[in-house]
C-alpha positions in Angstrom: -207.6 -101.7 -103.4 -204.4 -99.9 -104.4 -205.7 -99.5 -108.0 -208.9 -97.9 -106.8 -206.9 -95.5 -104.6 -204.7 -94.6 -107.5 -207.7 -93.9 -109.7 -209.5 -91.8 -107.1 -206.3 -89.9 -106.3 -205.7 -89.3 -110.0 -209.3 -88.0 -110.5 -209.0 -85.6 -107.6 -205.6 -84.3 -108.8 -207.0 -83.9 -112.4 -210.0 -82.0 -111.1 -207.7 -79.8 -109.0 -205.6 -79.1 -112.1 -208.7 -77.9 -113.9 -209.7 -75.6 -111.0 -206.1 -74.2 -110.8 -206.1 -73.4 -114.5 -209.6 -71.9 -114.3 -210.7 -73.8 -117.4 -213.9 -75.3 -115.8 -216.5 -72.7 -116.8 -219.2 -75.3 -117.3 -218.0 -77.6 -114.5 -215.3 -80.2 -114.3 -214.8 -82.4 -117.3 -214.3 -85.7 -115.5 -212.9 -87.6 -118.5 -210.1 -85.1 -118.8 -209.7 -85.1 -115.0 -209.2 -88.8 -115.0 -206.8 -88.9 -118.0 -204.8 -85.9 -116.8 -204.8 -86.9 -113.2 -203.7 -90.5 -113.8 -201.3 -89.7 -116.6 -199.9 -86.6 -114.9 -199.6 -88.3 -111.6 -197.8 -91.2 -113.1 -195.3 -89.2 -115.1 -194.9 -86.2 -112.9 -195.1 -88.0 -109.6 -192.7 -90.7 -110.7 -190.2 -88.3 -112.2 -190.1 -85.9 -109.2 -190.0 -88.8 -106.7 -187.1 -90.4 -108.5 -185.3 -87.0 -108.9 -185.8 -86.2 -105.2 -184.4 -89.6 -104.2 -187.6 -90.8 -102.6 -187.9 -93.8 -104.7 -191.4 -95.2 -105.3 -192.7 -94.3 -101.8 -195.7 -92.0 -101.2 -193.9 -88.7 -100.3 -194.7 -85.0 -100.6 -192.4 -84.7 -103.6 -194.5 -87.2 -105.5 -197.7 -85.4 -104.6 -196.3 -82.1 -105.9 -195.0 -83.8 -109.0 -198.5 -85.3 -109.5 -200.1 -81.9 -109.4 -197.5 -80.3 -111.7 -197.9 -83.2 -114.2 -201.7 -83.0 -114.1 -201.6 -79.2 -114.7 -199.2 -79.7 -117.7 -201.4 -82.4 -119.2 -204.6 -80.4 -118.6 -203.1 -77.2 -120.1 -201.9 -79.2 -123.1 -205.3 -80.8 -123.6 -207.2 -77.4 -123.4 -204.6 -75.8 -125.7 -205.1 -78.7 -128.2 -208.8 -78.6 -127.9 -208.9 -74.8 -128.5 -206.6 -75.1 -131.4 -208.6 -77.8 -133.1 -212.0 -76.0 -132.6 -210.6 -72.6 -133.8 -209.1 -74.0 -137.0 -212.3 -75.8 -138.1 -214.3 -72.6 -138.8 
């Protein structure tokens, strides 16, 4: 049950990151939302929680770190995708 909660939380955070960045002109890319949400939540949330001294508990610092991590991963993905498509033609 914890795994399902982590996946759903990651997807919501990833979708929120796309909305914050304003990159979802044709809707939310759920694959990117999943990858950025789970990856960004893991790295950002873990890093901020440990730096804040909260440990591995579910605290506001981890949620903020998750959002920041997902925004960074999503921005990097869209930058990479735009760079790849513009250099082809």
